[in-house]
N, CA, C and O of each residue as an XYZ file, in Angstrom:
912
protein
N      -5.663    -46.884    -44.930
C      -4.362    -46.932    -45.591
C      -4.448    -46.345    -46.989
O      -3.582    -45.572    -47.399
N      -5.507    -46.716    -47.728
C      -5.724    -46.209    -49.084
C      -5.902    -44.707    -49.063
O      -5.386    -44.008    -49.936
N      -6.649    -44.185    -48.048
C      -6.861    -42.739    -47.935
C      -5.524    -42.027    -47.711
O      -5.304    -40.939    -48.245
N      -4.627    -42.642    -46.919
C      -3.341    -42.035    -46.625
C      -2.485    -41.965    -47.880
O      -1.833    -40.953    -48.133
N      -2.484    -43.054    -48.680
C      -1.721    -43.082    -49.928
C      -2.242    -42.037    -50.897
O      -1.463    -41.330    -51.535
N      -3.597    -41.938    -51.010
C      -4.220    -40.970    -51.907
C      -3.866    -39.555    -51.489
O      -3.584    -38.706    -52.335
N      -3.880    -39.292    -50.168
C      -3.553    -37.958    -49.655
C      -2.108    -37.602    -49.967
O      -1.799    -36.476    -50.358
N      -1.231    -38.578    -49.787
C       0.189    -38.340    -50.081
C       0.394    -38.061    -51.562
O       1.182    -37.193    -51.935
N      -0.321    -38.803    -52.408
C      -0.214    -38.617    -53.854
C      -0.672    -37.223    -54.259
O      -0.018    -36.562    -55.067
N      -1.793    -36.776    -53.701
C      -2.306    -35.435    -54.012
C      -1.324    -34.358    -53.539
O      -1.118    -33.348    -54.211
N      -0.726    -34.594    -52.372
C       0.231    -33.629    -51.830
C       1.444    -33.479    -52.760
O       1.903    -32.372    -53.040
N       1.952    -34.643    -53.233
C       3.109    -34.610    -54.134
C       2.761    -33.923    -55.446
O       3.563    -33.167    -55.994
N       1.552    -34.193    -55.948
C       1.109    -33.578    -57.199
C       1.002    -32.066    -57.058
O       1.453    -31.317    -57.925
N       0.396    -31.624    -55.951
C       0.252    -30.182    -55.727
C       1.615    -29.510    -55.545
O       1.847    -28.393    -56.007
N       2.515    -30.232    -54.852
C       3.856    -29.678    -54.652
C       4.574    -29.477    -55.988
O       5.215    -28.449    -56.209
N       4.459    -30.476    -56.882
C       5.092    -30.364    -58.196
C       4.485    -29.218    -58.997
O       5.214    -28.482    -59.662
N       3.169    -29.054    -58.945
C       2.505    -27.973    -59.657
C       2.955    -26.614    -59.131
O       3.230    -25.691    -59.897
N       3.023    -26.515    -57.799
C       3.459    -25.249    -57.199
C       4.908    -24.925    -57.568
O       5.257    -23.778    -57.848
N       5.741    -25.973    -57.561
C       7.151    -25.766    -57.924
C       7.280    -25.303    -59.359
O       8.032    -24.373    -59.652
N       6.542    -25.954    -60.264
C       6.567    -25.574    -61.683
C       6.093    -24.146    -61.871
O       6.690    -23.375    -62.621
N       4.988    -23.794    -61.168
C       4.446    -22.436    -61.284
C       5.439    -21.408    -60.752
O       5.607    -20.340    -61.342
N       6.091    -21.726    -59.647
C       7.072    -20.802    -59.073
C       8.272    -20.602    -59.996
O       8.796    -19.495    -60.118
N       8.701    -21.690    -60.648
C       9.825    -21.591    -61.586
C       9.466    -20.729    -62.786
O      10.283    -19.941    -63.261
N       8.235    -20.882    -63.275
C       7.789    -20.079    -64.413
C       7.728    -18.601    -64.047
O       8.150    -17.744    -64.824
N       7.203    -18.310    -62.863
C       7.112    -16.919    -62.403
C       8.507    -16.329    -62.234
O       8.765    -15.189    -62.622
N       9.407    -17.127    -61.646
C      10.786    -16.656    -61.450
C      11.467    -16.411    -62.789
O      12.176    -15.420    -62.963
N      11.243    -17.330    -63.746
C      11.848    -17.177    -65.066
C      11.363    -15.926    -65.768
O      12.156    -15.198    -66.366
N      10.047    -15.668    -65.699
C       9.480    -14.471    -66.310
C      10.030    -13.217    -65.642
O      10.351    -12.237    -66.313
N      10.137    -13.254    -64.317
C      10.680    -12.115    -63.569
C      12.130    -11.847    -63.985
O      12.531    -10.695    -64.151
N      12.901    -12.906    -64.150
C      14.307    -12.751    -64.534
C      14.439    -12.172    -65.934
O      15.296    -11.325    -66.185
N      13.583    -12.636    -66.849
C      13.626    -12.131    -68.228
C      13.300    -10.653    -68.266
O      13.979     -9.875    -68.936
N      12.247    -10.263    -67.537
C      11.816     -8.867    -67.543
C      12.850     -7.944    -66.941
O      13.007     -6.806    -67.384
N      13.563     -8.431    -65.924
C      14.493     -7.560    -65.221
C      15.922     -7.651    -65.739
O      16.734     -6.769    -65.460
N      16.243     -8.701    -66.487
C      17.600     -8.843    -66.993
C      17.735     -8.370    -68.441
O      18.829     -8.004    -68.869
N      16.631     -8.374    -69.202
C      16.682     -7.902    -70.575
C      16.888     -6.393    -70.589
O      16.133     -5.665    -69.945
N      17.901     -5.909    -71.315
C      18.151     -4.464    -71.341
C      16.938     -3.693    -71.870
O      16.241     -4.153    -72.774
N      16.703     -2.524    -71.294
C      15.616     -1.675    -71.767
C      16.180     -0.754    -72.835
O      16.785      0.274    -72.530
N      15.976     -1.130    -74.083
C      16.608     -0.406    -75.187
C      15.593      0.335    -76.066
O      15.921      0.732    -77.184
N      14.377      0.523    -75.577
C      13.380      1.209    -76.391
C      13.811      2.631    -76.744
O      13.379      3.173    -77.761
N      14.653      3.233    -75.921
C      15.063      4.612    -76.124
C      15.852      4.826    -77.405
O      15.977      5.965    -77.854
N      16.384      3.780    -78.005
C      17.229      3.936    -79.191
C      16.420      4.267    -80.449
O      16.991      4.378    -81.534
N      15.106      4.426    -80.318
C      14.259      4.715    -81.485
C      13.823      6.177    -81.563
O      13.109      6.550    -82.494
N      14.233      7.006    -80.615
C      13.778      8.398    -80.634
C      14.679      9.266    -79.773
O      15.504      8.763    -79.010
N      14.510     10.583    -79.904
C      15.143     11.549    -79.021
C      14.042     12.261    -78.252
O      13.031     12.635    -78.847
N      14.204     12.460    -76.957
C      13.165     13.126    -76.174
C      12.835     14.514    -76.725
O      13.721     15.241    -77.176
N      11.555     14.868    -76.683
C      11.123     16.176    -77.177
C      11.770     17.308    -76.390
O      11.933     18.411    -76.911
N      12.139     17.045    -75.146
C      12.716     18.096    -74.297
C      14.184     18.386    -74.634
O      14.737     19.389    -74.184
N      14.806     17.519    -75.418
C      16.212     17.727    -75.780
C      16.317     18.874    -76.792
O      15.573     18.910    -77.772
N      17.232     19.797    -76.555
C      17.444     20.917    -77.471
C      18.122     20.410    -78.746
O      19.143     19.725    -78.684
N      17.549     20.751    -79.891
C      18.084     20.301    -81.171
C      19.215     21.220    -81.639
O      19.229     22.416    -81.347
N      20.161     20.628    -82.372
C      21.210     21.414    -83.004
C      21.598     20.738    -84.314
O      21.192     19.604    -84.569
N      22.365     21.413    -85.133
C      22.782     20.873    -86.431
C      24.308     20.779    -86.520
O      24.873     20.739    -87.612
N      24.953     20.745    -85.379
C      26.410     20.727    -85.323
C      26.938     19.308    -85.560
O      27.478     18.664    -84.660
N      26.765     18.850    -86.792
C      27.226     17.520    -87.196
C      27.990     17.667    -88.503
O      27.433     18.169    -89.479
N      29.257     17.241    -88.552
C      30.021     17.350    -89.794
C      29.284     16.673    -90.957
O      28.899     15.508    -90.862
N      29.098     17.393    -92.019
C      28.395     16.859    -93.179
C      29.354     16.037    -94.030
O      30.571     16.128    -93.875
N      28.802     15.248    -94.913
C      29.627     14.456    -95.812
C      29.506     12.970    -95.558
O      28.472     12.483    -95.103
N      30.576     12.256    -95.859
C      30.560     10.802    -95.893
C      31.081     10.177    -94.599
O      32.122     10.574    -94.075
N      30.335      9.191    -94.096
C      30.761      8.368    -92.965
C      30.846      6.931    -93.476
O      29.843      6.352    -93.894
N      32.043      6.368    -93.438
C      32.274      5.053    -94.022
C      32.533      4.015    -92.933
O      33.317      4.242    -92.011
N      31.863      2.883    -93.058
C      32.071      1.782    -92.108
C      33.195      0.889    -92.626
O      33.118      0.405    -93.755
N      34.236      0.661    -91.827
C      35.328     -0.215    -92.271
C      34.831     -1.652    -92.385
O      34.254     -2.196    -91.443
N      35.057     -2.252    -93.528
C      34.568     -3.616    -93.758
C      35.686     -4.487    -94.301
O      36.607     -4.007    -94.962
N      35.588     -5.761    -94.012
C      36.551     -6.731    -94.526
C      35.786     -7.906    -95.129
O      34.600     -8.096    -94.860
N      36.476     -8.681    -95.939
C      35.852     -9.850    -96.540
C      35.359    -10.806    -95.464
O      36.008    -10.994    -94.435
N      34.204    -11.403    -95.719
C      33.661    -12.389    -94.795
C      33.946    -13.808    -95.272
O      33.362    -14.765    -94.763
N      34.841    -13.948    -96.249
C      35.113    -15.243    -96.847
C      35.911    -16.145    -95.910
O      36.711    -15.660    -95.109
N      35.691    -17.467    -96.010
C      36.511    -18.391    -95.218
C      37.979    -18.254    -95.604
O      38.299    -18.067    -96.778
N      38.863    -18.345    -94.632
C      40.302    -18.207    -94.887
C      40.777    -19.293    -95.857
O      40.548    -20.484    -95.645
N      41.432    -18.855    -96.910
C      41.998    -19.800    -97.867
C      41.033    -20.314    -98.917
O      41.426    -21.092    -99.786
N      39.760    -19.888    -98.852
C      38.782    -20.386    -99.820
C      39.037    -19.775   -101.190
O      39.208    -18.563   -101.314
N      39.062    -20.623   -102.223
C      39.239    -20.163   -103.595
C      37.934    -20.179   -104.380
O      37.892    -19.744   -105.531
N      36.877    -20.678   -103.761
C      35.603    -20.814   -104.476
C      34.491    -19.947   -103.894
O      33.379    -19.931   -104.423
N      34.779    -19.225   -102.806
C      33.737    -18.406   -102.177
C      34.353    -17.121   -101.626
O      35.378    -17.146   -100.945
N      33.704    -16.004   -101.937
C      34.131    -14.731   -101.354
C      32.913    -13.848   -101.144
O      31.962    -13.897   -101.924
N      32.942    -13.053   -100.106
C      31.832    -12.164    -99.766
C      32.409    -10.812    -99.370
O      33.026    -10.669    -98.314
N      32.196     -9.819   -100.238
C      32.632     -8.453    -99.964
C      31.415     -7.589    -99.682
O      30.328     -7.855   -100.194
N      31.595     -6.549    -98.865
C      30.490     -5.633    -98.617
C      31.013     -4.250    -98.289
O      32.124     -4.089    -97.784
N      30.192     -3.256    -98.587
C      30.505     -1.857    -98.309
C      29.285     -1.211    -97.666
O      28.143     -1.588    -97.931
N      29.558     -0.225    -96.812
C      28.453      0.450    -96.136
C      28.854      1.874    -95.777
O      29.950      2.109    -95.270
N      27.960      2.821    -96.045
C      28.270      4.214    -95.753
C      27.000      5.000    -95.457
O      25.897      4.589    -95.816
N      27.178      6.141    -94.793
C      26.096      7.088    -94.533
C      26.544      8.454    -95.057
O      27.630      8.926    -94.722
N      25.713      9.076    -95.868
C      26.002     10.410    -96.392
C      25.090     11.407    -95.681
O      23.867     11.332    -95.802
N      25.683     12.336    -94.942
C      24.936     13.348    -94.205
C      24.908     14.651    -95.016
O      25.957     15.181    -95.384
N      23.718     15.154    -95.287
C      23.573     16.371    -96.074
C      23.191     17.552    -95.180
O      22.599     17.377    -94.115
N      23.542     18.759    -95.636
C      23.326     19.970    -94.834
C      21.854     20.366    -94.727
O      21.498     21.176    -93.871
N      20.993     19.810    -95.582
C      19.569     20.153    -95.517
C      18.788     19.274    -94.550
O      17.557     19.280    -94.555
N      19.504     18.517    -93.720
C      18.842     17.684    -92.716
C      18.432     16.309    -93.198
O      17.696     15.608    -92.504
N      18.896     15.904    -94.383
C      18.574     14.577    -94.902
C      19.834     13.709    -94.913
O      20.942     14.204    -94.706
N      19.652     12.421    -95.155
C      20.783     11.510    -95.267
C      20.458     10.415    -96.273
O      19.305     10.197    -96.645
N      21.514      9.739    -96.697
C      21.379      8.585    -97.588
C      22.293      7.492    -97.052
O      23.486      7.717    -96.849
N      21.738      6.322    -96.827
C      22.486      5.211    -96.228
C      22.546      4.060    -97.228
O      21.512      3.564    -97.675
N      23.764      3.637    -97.578
C      23.935      2.643    -98.641
C      24.670      1.411    -98.126
O      25.678      1.509    -97.427
N      24.137      0.253    -98.491
C      24.763     -1.043    -98.166
C      24.789     -1.881    -99.438
O      23.773     -2.016   -100.120
N      25.946     -2.439    -99.756
C      26.084     -3.289   -100.942
C      26.875     -4.534   -100.576
O      27.849     -4.473    -99.826
N      26.435     -5.670   -101.121
C      27.111     -6.943   -100.872
C      27.383     -7.637   -102.202
O      26.499     -7.754   -103.051
N      28.621     -8.092   -102.368
C      29.005     -8.874   -103.546
C      29.352    -10.288   -103.087
O      30.159    -10.471   -102.175
N      28.741    -11.284   -103.720
C      29.019    -12.675   -103.341
C      29.441    -13.471   -104.567
O      28.788    -13.431   -105.610
N      30.538    -14.187   -104.423
C      31.030    -15.020   -105.523
C      31.227    -16.443   -105.029
O      31.860    -16.684   -104.001
N      30.667    -17.380   -105.789
C      30.876    -18.797   -105.515
C      31.495    -19.425   -106.764
O      31.753    -18.740   -107.754
N      31.724    -20.718   -106.702
C      32.345    -21.403   -107.835
C      31.474    -21.330   -109.084
O      31.988    -21.335   -110.203
N      30.154    -21.261   -108.896
C      29.243    -21.312   -110.037
C      28.510    -20.002   -110.326
O      27.872    -19.873   -111.371
N      28.593    -19.028   -109.414
C      27.738    -17.855   -109.586
C      28.317    -16.630   -108.878
O      28.977    -16.736   -107.844
N      28.045    -15.459   -109.472
C      28.369    -14.188   -108.826
C      27.092    -13.366   -108.751
O      26.342    -13.282   -109.723
N      26.849    -12.765   -107.599
C      25.610    -11.998   -107.426
C      25.868    -10.813   -106.497
O      26.917    -10.717   -105.861
N      24.884     -9.914   -106.436
C      25.016     -8.733   -105.580
C      23.650     -8.330   -105.052
O      22.612     -8.626   -105.644
N      23.690     -7.639   -103.908
C      22.494     -7.046   -103.312
C      22.843     -5.625   -102.891
O      23.981     -5.341   -102.520
N      21.866     -4.743   -102.951
C      22.109     -3.378   -102.489
C      20.842     -2.792   -101.883
O      19.740     -2.997   -102.393
N      21.015     -2.063   -100.792
C      19.907     -1.383   -100.113
C      20.327      0.062    -99.875
O      21.404      0.331    -99.343
N      19.462      0.985   -100.278
C      19.743      2.410   -100.116
C      18.568      3.050    -99.393
O      17.441      3.029    -99.887
N      18.834      3.616    -98.228
C      17.791      4.254    -97.430
C      17.883      5.768    -97.517
O      18.970      6.331    -97.647
N      16.716      6.426    -97.441
C      16.647      7.877    -97.514
C      15.793      8.392    -96.356
O      14.724      7.849    -96.078
N      16.269      9.439    -95.685
C      15.482      9.951    -94.571
C      16.020     11.258    -94.043
O      16.750     11.971    -94.732
N      15.651     11.568    -92.803
C      16.080     12.813    -92.166
C      16.843     12.496    -90.889
O      16.607     11.475    -90.243
N      17.761     13.389    -90.538
C      18.508     13.214    -89.300
C      18.189     14.345    -88.331
O      17.970     15.490    -88.727
N      18.169     13.990    -87.050
C      17.895     14.943    -85.980
C      18.999     14.781    -84.941
O      19.362     13.657    -84.593
N      19.536     15.894    -84.444
C      20.657     15.815    -83.514
C      20.401     16.640    -82.261
O      19.796     17.711    -82.313
N      20.877     16.115    -81.134
C      20.857     16.840    -79.872
C      22.113     16.470    -79.103
O      22.232     15.354    -78.597
N      23.056     17.413    -79.014
C      24.313     17.102    -78.349
C      25.058     16.005    -79.082
O      25.339     16.124    -80.274
N      25.380     14.929    -78.362
C      26.128     13.818    -78.966
C      25.221     12.778    -79.614
O      25.706     11.804    -80.189
N      23.896     12.981    -79.522
C      22.954     11.961    -79.975
C      22.360     12.342    -81.333
O      21.905     13.468    -81.537
N      22.375     11.376    -82.253
C      21.872     11.601    -83.605
C      20.849     10.523    -83.938
O      21.136      9.330    -83.840
N      19.662     10.950    -84.331
C      18.606     10.012    -84.721
C      18.484     10.011    -86.240
O      18.253     11.052    -86.856
N      18.643      8.833    -86.836
C      18.431      8.678    -88.268
C      17.058      8.048    -88.489
O      16.789      6.932    -88.047
N      16.201      8.789    -89.182
C      14.837      8.314    -89.450
C      14.697      8.035    -90.942
O      14.518      8.951    -91.745
N      14.781      6.753    -91.300
C      14.634      6.349    -92.695
C      13.161      6.339    -93.068
O      12.331      5.788    -92.345
N      12.841      6.958    -94.211
C      11.450      7.060    -94.651
C      11.183      6.329    -95.963
O      10.044      5.970    -96.259
N      12.245      6.108    -96.753
C      12.093      5.397    -98.019
C      13.331      4.539    -98.249
O      14.404      4.816    -97.714
N      13.162      3.484    -99.062
C      14.283      2.585    -99.306
C      14.196      1.995   -100.709
O      13.113      1.711   -101.221
N      15.366      1.819   -101.312
C      15.491      1.046   -102.548
C      16.157     -0.285   -102.194
O      17.028     -0.344   -101.326
N      15.737     -1.346   -102.876
C      16.416     -2.624   -102.699
C      16.496     -3.323   -104.051
O      15.507     -3.413   -104.777
N      17.687     -3.815   -104.377
C      17.894     -4.523   -105.638
C      18.815     -5.706   -105.410
O      19.651     -5.695   -104.506
N      18.655     -6.713   -106.229
C      19.596     -7.827   -106.262
C      19.728     -8.303   -107.700
O      18.768     -8.232   -108.468
N      20.894     -8.783   -108.066
C      21.127     -9.147   -109.459
C      22.269    -10.145   -109.562
O      23.083    -10.275   -108.648
N      22.317    -10.845   -110.684
C      23.433    -11.722   -111.007
C      24.491    -10.904   -111.736
O      24.172     -9.952   -112.448
N      25.740    -11.279   -111.554
C      26.844    -10.544   -112.144
C      27.703    -11.443   -113.011
O      27.705    -12.666   -112.868
N      28.418    -10.817   -113.894
C      29.443    -11.517   -114.659
C      30.546    -11.928   -113.686
O      30.933    -11.146   -112.817
N      31.040    -13.126   -113.827
C      32.039    -13.616   -112.880
C      33.326    -12.801   -112.931
O      34.126    -12.843   -111.996
N      33.530    -12.058   -114.023
C      34.726    -11.229   -114.150
C      34.555     -9.881   -113.438
O      35.512     -9.119   -113.297
N      33.324     -9.598   -112.990
C      33.066     -8.330   -112.317
C      33.885     -8.234   -111.036
O      33.892     -9.154   -110.217
N      34.576     -7.107   -110.875
C      35.429     -6.923   -109.699
C      34.780     -5.967   -108.706
O      34.077     -5.033   -109.090
N      35.026     -6.217   -107.427
C      34.515     -5.326   -106.385
C      35.248     -3.997   -106.460
O      36.478     -3.975   -106.412
N      34.520     -2.877   -106.578
C      35.186     -1.571   -106.650
C      35.914     -1.244   -105.360
O      35.487     -1.630   -104.272
N      37.026     -0.522   -105.500
C      37.836     -0.160   -104.348
C      37.787      1.349   -104.125
O      37.319      2.100   -104.980
N      38.280      1.784   -102.955
C      38.424      3.196   -102.674
C      37.154      3.865   -102.192
O      36.136      3.207   -101.975
N      37.219      5.183   -102.024
C      36.117      5.952   -101.460
C      34.957      6.148   -102.431
O      33.832      6.427   -102.015
N      35.236      6.000   -103.735
C      34.210      6.260   -104.744
C      33.498      4.990   -105.197
O      32.921      4.961   -106.284
N      33.530      3.955   -104.389
C      32.952      2.674   -104.788
C      31.480      2.781   -105.146
O      30.994      2.028   -105.990
N      30.758      3.713   -104.512
C      29.306      3.802   -104.720
C      28.944      4.318   -106.107
O      27.794      4.203   -106.533
N      29.925      4.891   -106.818
C      29.651      5.386   -108.162
C      29.402      4.245   -109.142
O      28.855      4.450   -110.225
N      29.813      3.035   -108.747
C      29.615      1.869   -109.616
C      28.795      0.830   -108.857
O      29.318     -0.218   -108.478
N      27.527      1.113   -108.636
C      26.666      0.147   -107.954
C      26.452     -1.060   -108.858
O      26.259     -0.891   -110.062
N      26.481     -2.269   -108.315
C      26.429     -3.475   -109.149
C      25.071     -3.743   -109.784
O      25.004     -4.325   -110.866
N      23.988     -3.329   -109.130
C      22.647     -3.636   -109.622
C      21.931     -2.376   -110.110
O      22.233     -1.280   -109.637
N      20.996     -2.511   -111.039
C      20.195     -1.353   -111.462
C      19.425     -0.774   -110.272
O      18.990     -1.510   -109.386
N      19.264      0.530   -110.262
C      18.502      1.174   -109.192
C      17.024      0.797   -109.315
O      16.487      0.670   -110.416
N      16.389      0.625   -108.170
C      14.970      0.291   -108.148
C      14.163      1.501   -107.696
O      14.725      2.517   -107.287
N      12.845      1.384   -107.774
C      11.987      2.473   -107.315
C      12.008      2.552   -105.798
O      12.110      1.538   -105.107
N      11.909      3.776   -105.292
C      11.857      3.976   -103.847
C      10.514      3.486   -103.297
O       9.459      3.721   -103.887
N      10.581      2.811   -102.170
C       9.382      2.329   -101.491
C       9.328      2.941   -100.091
O      10.363      3.196    -99.474
N       8.109      3.174    -99.596
C       7.965      3.661    -98.230
C       8.567      2.643    -97.265
O       8.349      1.439    -97.396
N       9.316      3.140    -96.307
C      10.002      2.249    -95.377
C      10.301      3.030    -94.104
O      10.827      4.141    -94.169
N       9.975      2.467    -92.963
C      10.172      3.163    -91.694
C      11.208      2.448    -90.838
O      11.076      1.260    -90.542
N      12.232      3.182    -90.449
C      13.257      2.635    -89.570
C      13.876      3.791    -88.797
O      14.198      4.826    -89.380
N      14.046      3.619    -87.471
C      14.621      4.669    -86.631
C      15.688      4.059    -85.741
O      15.501      2.989    -85.161
N      16.818      4.764    -85.645
C      17.893      4.267    -84.799
C      18.762      5.443    -84.343
O      19.136      6.304    -85.139
N      19.072      5.455    -83.043
C      19.909      6.499    -82.456
C      21.382      6.114    -82.574
O      21.760      4.965    -82.346
N      22.199      7.094    -82.933
C      23.651      6.951    -83.029
C      24.305      7.908    -82.030
O      23.697      8.887    -81.595
N      25.544      7.606    -81.682
C      26.315      8.503    -80.822
C      27.465      9.077    -81.642
O      28.212      8.340    -82.286
N      27.599     10.413    -81.611
C      28.659     11.080    -82.361
C      29.778     11.503    -81.420
O      29.548     12.154    -80.401
N      31.004     11.113    -81.791
C      32.178     11.487    -80.999
C      33.420     11.287    -81.843
O      33.545     10.282    -82.544
N      34.344     12.243    -81.780
C      35.622     12.153    -82.488
C      35.426     11.760    -83.954
O      36.063     10.832    -84.453
N      34.542     12.479    -84.623
C      34.307     12.309    -86.066
C      33.843     10.898    -86.425
O      34.176     10.382    -87.491
N      33.078     10.283    -85.536
C      32.549      8.949    -85.823
C      31.121      8.820    -85.314
O      30.728      9.472    -84.347
N      30.360      7.973    -85.976
C      28.986      7.651    -85.580
C      28.912      6.176    -85.219
O      29.365      5.320    -85.979
N      28.337      5.883    -84.055
C      28.169      4.493    -83.614
C      26.698      4.254    -83.295
O      26.135      4.961    -82.460
N      26.052      3.265    -83.945
C      24.650      2.958    -83.644
C      24.527      2.319    -82.271
O      25.437      1.630    -81.811
N      23.389      2.555    -81.619
C      23.186      1.997    -80.290
C      22.813      0.516    -80.321
O      22.800     -0.149    -79.285
N      22.510      0.003    -81.511
C      22.276     -1.430    -81.689
C      22.833     -1.815    -83.048
O      22.727     -1.044    -84.003
N      23.427     -3.000    -83.148
C      24.046     -3.393    -84.413
C      22.996     -3.534    -85.507
O      21.942     -4.143    -85.324
N      23.329     -2.948    -86.644
C      22.450     -2.990    -87.821
C      23.317     -2.920    -89.063
O      24.281     -2.156    -89.104
N      22.988     -3.700    -90.065
C      23.720     -3.677    -91.325
C      22.748     -3.974    -92.453
O      22.097     -5.019    -92.459
N      22.648     -3.058    -93.406
C      21.704     -3.258    -94.502
C      20.267     -3.299    -94.031
O      19.422     -3.951    -94.644
N      19.991     -2.600    -92.937
C      18.666     -2.549    -92.296
C      18.243     -3.886    -91.693
O      17.056     -4.122    -91.472
N      19.190     -4.738    -91.435
C      18.945     -5.972    -90.680
C      19.600     -5.800    -89.316
O      20.811     -5.593    -89.235
N      18.820     -5.883    -88.249
C      19.321     -5.630    -86.909
C      19.616     -6.922    -86.146
O      19.063     -7.982    -86.440
N      20.495     -6.801    -85.166
C      20.804     -7.898    -84.244
C      20.655     -7.389    -82.823
O      20.841     -6.201    -82.559
N      20.321     -8.282    -81.914
C      20.063     -7.884    -80.525
C      21.341     -7.792    -79.703
O      21.519     -8.531    -78.734
N      22.214     -6.897    -80.086
C      23.379     -6.579    -79.274
C      23.913     -5.230    -79.734
O      23.566     -4.742    -80.809
N      24.751     -4.646    -78.914
C      25.307     -3.337    -79.240
C      25.504     -2.497    -77.993
O      25.361     -2.987    -76.873
N      25.832     -1.229    -78.191
C      26.158     -0.336    -77.084
C      25.024     -0.246    -76.069
O      25.260     -0.359    -74.866
N      23.794     -0.043    -76.545
C      22.661      0.147    -75.636
C      22.409     -1.075    -74.761
O      21.851     -0.953    -73.671
N      22.812     -2.236    -75.224
C      22.597     -3.466    -74.470
C      23.584     -3.610    -73.310
O      23.395     -4.455    -72.435
N      24.627     -2.795    -73.302
C      25.634     -2.924    -72.258
C      25.844     -1.627    -71.482
O      26.846     -1.473    -70.783
N      24.899     -0.694    -71.604
C      24.986      0.538    -70.836
C      23.875      0.570    -69.799
O      23.005     -0.301    -69.792
N      23.899      1.565    -68.927
C      22.965      1.557    -67.809
C      21.884      2.629    -67.874
O      20.756      2.389    -67.442
N      22.206      3.811    -68.406
C      21.248      4.915    -68.394
C      21.084      5.465    -69.809
O      22.077      5.745    -70.480
N      19.855      5.623    -70.266
C      19.585      6.112    -71.614
C      20.112      7.529    -71.805
O      20.039      8.360    -70.899
N      20.640      7.789    -72.987
C      21.134      9.122    -73.372
C      22.156      9.682    -72.379
O      22.208     10.893    -72.164
N      22.957      8.822    -71.781
C      23.929      9.275    -70.784
C      25.298      8.677    -71.086
O      25.430      7.467    -71.269
N      26.310      9.530    -71.136
C      27.676      9.078    -71.396
C      28.325      8.646    -70.081
O      29.285      9.256    -69.610
N      27.785      7.595    -69.511
C      28.281      7.072    -68.238
C      29.555      6.258    -68.465
O      29.995      6.075    -69.600
N      30.138      5.774    -67.367
C      31.340      4.951    -67.472
C      31.062      3.676    -68.257
O      31.857      3.279    -69.108
N      29.917      3.026    -67.964
C      29.551      1.814    -68.693
C      29.355      2.102    -70.171
O      29.755      1.309    -71.024
N      28.737      3.241    -70.473
C      28.517      3.616    -71.863
C      29.860      3.774    -72.585
O      30.028      3.285    -73.702
N      30.807      4.454    -71.949
C      32.111      4.655    -72.555
C      32.825      3.345    -72.844
O      33.456      3.187    -73.889
N      32.720      2.407    -71.910
C      33.349      1.096    -72.098
C      32.699      0.366    -73.272
O      33.389     -0.220    -74.107
N      31.356      0.407    -73.328
C      30.628     -0.285    -74.392
C      30.924      0.341    -75.761
O      31.134     -0.375    -76.740
N      30.941      1.668    -75.825
C      31.204      2.330    -77.105
C      32.592      1.981    -77.621
O      32.759      1.685    -78.804
N      33.583      2.012    -76.748
C      34.948      1.672    -77.138
C      35.030      0.221    -77.607
O      35.687     -0.083    -78.603
N      34.365     -0.658    -76.889
C      34.384     -2.084    -77.235
C      33.823     -2.324    -78.632
O      34.442     -3.010    -79.445
N      32.642     -1.752    -78.910
C      32.009     -2.014    -80.198
C      32.637     -1.208    -81.333
O      32.504     -1.569    -82.503
N      33.319     -0.121    -80.989
C      34.027      0.649    -82.018
C      35.234     -0.116    -82.547
O      35.667      0.100    -83.679
N      35.777     -1.014    -81.719
C      36.977     -1.761    -82.102
C      36.669     -3.062    -82.831
O      37.582     -3.718    -83.334
N      35.405     -3.442    -82.895
C      35.071     -4.725    -83.512
C      35.426     -4.725    -84.997
O      35.091     -3.785    -85.719
N      36.101     -5.773    -85.449
C      36.426     -5.931    -86.864
C      35.386     -6.809    -87.554
O      34.966     -6.518    -88.674
N      34.975     -7.880    -86.884
C      33.872     -8.683    -87.387
C      32.581     -8.026    -86.907
O      32.428     -7.742    -85.719
N      31.661     -7.788    -87.823
C      30.449     -7.022    -87.535
C      30.809     -5.637    -86.969
O      30.402     -5.302    -85.857
N      31.561     -4.842    -87.719
C      31.962     -3.510    -87.242
C      30.761     -2.603    -87.038
O      29.817     -2.625    -87.828
N      30.796     -1.804    -85.975
C      29.700     -0.907    -85.653
C      29.921      0.511    -86.163
O      28.995      1.154    -86.655
N      31.139      0.986    -86.044
C      31.419      2.411    -86.212
C      31.433      2.846    -87.679
O      31.780      2.068    -88.568
N      31.046      4.110    -87.914
C      31.192      4.782    -89.212
C      32.124      5.979    -88.979
O      31.884      6.791    -88.086
N      33.180      6.083    -89.783
C      34.136      7.174    -89.637
C      33.922      8.234    -90.721
O      33.728      7.921    -91.896
N      33.964      9.489    -90.291
C      33.863     10.585    -91.243
C      35.125     10.607    -92.098
O      36.234     10.538    -91.568
N      34.965     10.703    -93.412
C      36.117     10.717    -94.320
C      36.076     11.945    -95.194
O      35.010     12.454    -95.537
N      37.259     12.412    -95.547
C      37.360     13.567    -96.442
C      37.625     13.065    -97.850
O      38.575     12.319    -98.086
N      36.775     13.483    -98.786
C      36.960     13.088   -100.167
C      37.974     14.014   -100.828
O      37.981     15.221   -100.584
N      38.837     13.432   -101.675
C      39.854     14.232   -102.361
C      39.214     15.160   -103.405
O      39.919     15.909   -104.080
């Protein structure tokens, strides 16, 4: 009788171990096969023919205050733009102004690098970056209009080596990153996460690009603007 109980106990133990192991294997399999393969957003294939047919100048990301509705003691403004130059370089600027009841401060990040284009695909390769943060006078106002970058809130810092690569899609005078990024801080969502084939303007890609182009909170798109 004791041998029978012991055998049953061992059987139940082995069954539980096998079940746990099977669940772990299934979970790993699901993660590997369900996670989007987005490695392609860091480069353009060498076989792609390069071109320079990209409108030069300023691409501005539409931004709105991130402040709580009705708050009189907290406000958060931000601006973001990409400047495309004809010599194959670019400058990417992000600035944030934060005001609370007791303090006003700002942060700014400016990236410098080269751009490479093939058809509708544009790779921005950042090679250097400036980063500054500072306290501000509470009377300091957030600059408005297209020339806001002429009045950066913090002193410029020295350029530091910095590596960052991200593919954008160009269409109708706009650039959309394949993964959400702001101020060189990335999030795991975006166009590439909801499309099916790399470097392909498929139906799914078109739906995803339109969806993320319309986002007001965490806006993705940069629009080409003409300076007066």
